[in-house]
C-alpha positions in Angstrom: 91.6 148.4 88.4 87.9 148.2 87.5 86.1 151.5 87.5 83.2 150.1 89.5 85.5 149.0 92.3 87.4 152.2 92.4 84.4 154.4 92.8 82.2 152.2 95.0 81.5 154.1 98.2 81.7 150.9 100.3 85.4 150.6 99.2 86.1 153.9 101.0 84.7 153.2 104.4 87.6 151.4 106.0 90.4 153.7 104.5 88.5 156.8 105.8 87.9 155.2 109.2 91.6 154.1 109.5 92.9 157.5 108.3 90.7 159.6 110.6 91.1 157.2 113.6 94.9 157.0 113.3 95.2 160.8 112.9 92.9 161.5 115.9 94.5 159.0 118.1 98.1 160.1 117.5 97.2 163.8 117.8 95.3 163.1 121.1 98.3 161.2 122.5 100.6 164.0 121.5 98.4 166.6 123.0 98.6 164.9 126.4 102.4 164.1 126.2 104.6 165.9 128.7 106.7 168.6 127.2 108.8 171.6 128.3 107.3 175.0 128.1 109.7 177.0 126.0 109.0 180.2 128.0 109.2 179.0 131.6 111.2 175.8 131.0 108.7 174.0 133.2 107.1 170.6 132.4 103.6 170.8 131.0 101.5 169.2 128.3 101.0 170.2 124.6 97.3 170.6 125.3 97.9 173.1 128.1 100.3 175.1 125.9 97.8 175.2 123.1 95.1 176.4 125.4 97.3 179.2 126.5 98.6 180.0 123.0 98.1 183.6 121.9 97.3 184.2 118.2 99.5 186.9 116.7 99.9 188.8 113.5 102.8 186.4 112.7 100.3 183.5 113.1 97.9 185.1 110.7 100.6 185.7 108.0 101.8 182.1 108.5 98.3 180.7 108.0 97.9 182.7 104.8 101.3 181.3 103.7 100.0 177.8 104.4 96.9 178.4 102.3 99.1 179.9 99.5 101.3 176.8 99.6 98.3 174.5 99.2 96.9 176.5 96.3 100.3 176.7 94.5 100.8 172.9 95.0 97.4 172.1 93.4 97.7 174.8 90.7 101.1 173.3 89.7 99.6 169.9 89.4 96.7 171.2 87.4 99.0 173.0 85.0 101.3 170.0 84.7 98.4 167.7 83.8 97.3 170.1 81.1 100.8 170.1 79.7 101.5 166.4 79.9 98.1 165.5 78.3 98.8 167.9 75.5 95.9 170.0 76.6 93.4 167.1 76.1 91.7 168.3 79.3 90.1 171.7 79.9 91.0 173.7 83.1 87.9 172.4 84.8 88.6 168.8 83.8 92.3 169.1 85.0 91.2 170.6 88.3 88.6 167.8 88.9 91.0 165.1 87.9 93.8 166.4 90.2 91.4 166.6 93.2 90.3 163.0 92.5 93.9 161.9 92.1 94.6 163.4 95.5 91.5 161.7 96.9 92.7 158.3 95.7 96.1 158.9 97.2 94.4 159.7 100.5 92.4 156.6 100.4 95.1 154.1 99.4 98.2 153.0 101.3 101.2 155.2 100.5 103.2 152.2 99.5 100.6 151.6 96.7 100.0 155.2 95.9 97.2 156.8 93.8 98.9 156.2 90.4 96.8 153.1 89.5 93.6 155.0 90.4 94.9 158.0 88.4 95.1 155.9 85.3 91.5 155.0 85.7 90.5 158.6 86.4 92.2 159.9 83.3 90.8 157.1 81.1 87.3 157.7 82.3 87.6 161.4 81.5 88.4 160.6 77.9 92.0 159.5 77.5 92.8 156.1 75.9 94.3 153.6 78.4 97.8 153.8 76.8 97.8 157.6 76.8 96.5 157.7 80.4 99.2 155.3 81.5 101.9 157.4 79.7 100.7 160.6 81.3 100.8 159.1 84.8 104.3 157.6 84.1 105.5 161.1 82.9 104.2 162.7 86.1 106.0 160.1 88.2 109.2 160.6 86.3 109.1 164.4 86.8 108.3 163.9 90.5 111.2 161.6 91.1 113.5 163.9 89.0 112.6 166.8 91.3 113.4 164.7 94.4 116.7 163.5 93.0 117.8 167.1 92.4 116.3 168.5 95.6 118.1 166.1 97.9 121.7 167.1 97.0 120.8 170.8 96.9 119.0 171.0 100.2 121.4 168.6 101.9 124.3 170.6 100.6 122.9 173.8 102.1 122.1 172.0 105.4 125.7 170.7 105.7 127.1 174.1 104.9 124.9 175.6 107.7 125.9 172.8 110.0 122.4 171.3 110.4 122.2 167.6 111.1 120.5 165.8 108.2 119.0 162.9 110.2 117.1 163.1 113.5 119.0 162.1 116.6 117.7 159.5 119.0 115.0 161.0 121.1 113.9 159.0 124.2 110.6 161.0 124.5 109.5 159.8 121.1 111.2 156.4 121.2 112.1 156.3 117.5 115.0 154.1 116.5 117.3 155.9 114.1 120.1 153.3 113.8 120.9 152.7 110.1 118.6 155.5 108.9 121.3 157.1 106.8 122.2 153.9 105.0 118.5 153.0 104.4 117.9 156.5 103.1 120.7 156.4 100.5 119.6 152.9 99.4 116.1 154.3 98.8 117.6 157.3 97.0 119.5 155.0 94.7 116.4 152.9 94.0 114.5 156.1 93.1 117.4 157.1 90.7 117.2 153.6 89.1 113.4 153.8 88.8 113.5 157.2 87.2 116.1 156.0 84.7 113.9 153.1 83.8 110.9 155.3 83.3 113.0 157.7 81.1 114.4 154.8 79.1 111.0 153.0 78.6 108.8 156.0 78.1 111.0 158.5 76.2 114.2 157.0 74.9 113.1 153.5 73.8 109.3 153.2 73.9 109.5 150.6 71.1 111.4 148.3 73.5 108.6 148.7 76.1 106.0 148.0 73.4 107.8 144.8 72.3 108.1 143.7 76.0 104.4 144.2 76.7 103.5 142.4 73.5 105.6 139.4 74.4 104.2 139.5 78.0 100.6 139.4 76.7 101.2 136.0 75.1 102.2 134.4 78.4 99.8 131.8 79.8 98.8 134.0 82.8 97.8 136.9 80.6 96.7 135.2 77.4 93.0 135.8 78.4 93.6 139.5 78.0 95.9 139.3 75.1 93.9 141.6 72.7 93.2 144.2 75.3 96.8 144.3 76.5 98.1 144.7 72.9 95.6 147.5 72.3 96.8 149.3 75.4 100.5 148.8 74.5 99.8 150.3 71.1 98.2 153.3 72.6 101.1 153.6 75.1 103.6 153.4 72.2 101.8 156.2 70.3 101.6 158.4 73.4 105.3 157.7 74.3 106.3 158.8 70.7 104.4 162.0 71.1 106.1 162.7 74.4 109.5 161.8 72.9 109.0 164.2 70.0 107.5 166.9 72.1 109.3 170.3 72.0 111.8 171.3 74.6 109.2 173.7 76.1 107.0 170.7 76.9 109.6 169.4 79.4 110.6 172.8 80.7 107.1 173.8 81.4 106.2 170.4 82.9 109.3 170.4 85.1 108.7 174.0 86.2 105.2 173.1 87.3 106.5 170.1 89.1 109.1 172.2 91.0 106.5 174.7 92.0 104.1 172.0 93.3 106.7 170.1 95.3 108.4 173.1 96.7 105.1 174.4 97.9 104.2 171.0 99.2 107.3 170.9 101.4 107.1 174.5 102.4 103.6 173.9 103.8 105.0 172.4 106.9 107.5 175.2 107.3 104.6 177.7 107.2 102.6 175.7 109.7 105.5 175.7 112.1 105.6 179.5 111.9 102.1 179.7 113.2 103.3 178.4 116.6 107.1 179.1 116.6 108.6 182.6 116.2 111.7 181.2 114.5 112.6 177.9 112.8 115.6 176.6 110.9 113.9 176.4 107.5 116.8 174.6 105.8 117.0 171.9 108.5 113.2 171.4 108.4 113.3 171.0 104.6 116.1 168.5 104.8 114.3 166.4 107.4 111.2 166.5 105.3 113.1 165.0 102.4 114.1 162.1 104.6 110.6 161.8 106.1 109.1 161.6 102.6 111.0 158.3 102.0 109.5 156.8 105.2 106.0 158.0 104.4 106.1 156.7 100.9 106.3 153.1 102.2 103.6 153.5 104.8 100.9 150.7 104.7 98.2 153.0 106.0 95.8 155.1 103.8 97.5 158.5 103.1 100.3 157.6 105.6 97.8 158.1 108.4 99.5 157.5 111.8 103.0 157.4 110.2 102.7 161.1 109.2 101.5 162.2 112.6 104.2 160.2 114.4 106.9 161.1 111.8 106.7 164.9 112.1 107.6 165.1 115.8 110.0 162.3 115.5 111.9 163.9 112.6 111.6 167.6 113.8 111.5 167.3 117.6 115.2 167.9 118.1 115.0 171.0 115.9 111.8 172.7 117.0 111.1 170.9 120.3 107.8 169.2 121.0 106.0 172.0 122.8 103.4 172.9 120.1 103.9 169.8 117.9 100.4 168.5 118.5 98.9 171.7 117.0 101.4 171.6 114.2 100.5 168.1 113.2 96.8 168.8 113.4 96.9 171.9 111.2 99.4 170.3 108.7 97.2 167.2 108.3 94.1 169.2 107.8 95.7 171.2 105.0 97.4 168.3 103.4 95.1 165.3 104.0 91.6 165.9 105.3 91.0 168.8 102.9 91.4 166.4 99.9 88.9 164.0 101.4 86.4 166.8 101.5 87.3 168.3 98.1 87.3 164.9 96.4 84.0 163.9 97.9 82.5 167.2 96.7 83.9 166.9 93.2 83.2 163.1 92.6 79.4 163.1 92.1 79.3 165.7 89.4 82.5 164.3 87.8 81.0 160.9 87.7 77.9 162.1 85.9 79.9 164.2 83.5 82.2 161.4 82.5 79.4 158.8 82.3 79.5 158.7 78.5 82.6 160.5 77.7 84.3 160.0 74.3 87.8 158.7 74.3 90.3 161.2 72.9 92.9 160.1 70.4 
């Protein structure tokens, strides 16, 4: 992905408009949707309930928990980037790169993800192409490993507590859940396969990956970039060997940072729910989020806009009810989506100037 295309402001207009428009539209429709008042059991709308909502000390503590979850999530990512790059980046560089990584994820369809942009970001800030690619692959591998472990753990606790793992058909939402369980486990198996391939190609047998890329570069379609691809594959091989021979603490620290980030990422929604609801089934909410994550990861909209706003009430409505769900979705998206649009836009100009003539690190 050319750097000029990635950081051209005109490339951002439509993703931002789609994201903001989809979020605003879905939240507005949800706010005017008829729901049952949990106190009086009378029909009303989410908007009326939110107008009558009384802020409490519980809401304050829950909001502080939301902020703490967002900070822990980002701090974990920053620490992990420092670890996986073998401290090639300073704390400031790691922070700026993570915020731009989040920005690129918010501006690209979830099915594509921000990984391609992340490779460009790390390269522009000094890493060689191969090492940048290896670092992004390593983060993806740790992310998927966390998910593969979290699913049986959380699902096991949910089954033990007799929580339904998948949402039931809700006529108010109109979501079709037939076959969801089968599709989920197929996706889970694909993630397991992908993680295994990343581990094999990056850590166990990087030489095989290098040889494959070398042969690929001589094909007719890629012959034009033969020298460049071979140079990248050489850098990738060197970086992969460094990762393979890294001490055990490298993986322990990297995975610990991953667990902290992703746990905080999922608990953010739990904390948002506590702003509006006195009690929630935390285990059931976490289990549903693990299922929802699969759906959002294949969304064709920037940052899962629209799909995320629809998905939360669809997947949690039978657990929490829909009474305050419009408010929940609005706060959750502000703290997990819109905040990164603002932070990334703030960081980008100074980062762009700072990295204008950056030297590439070995």
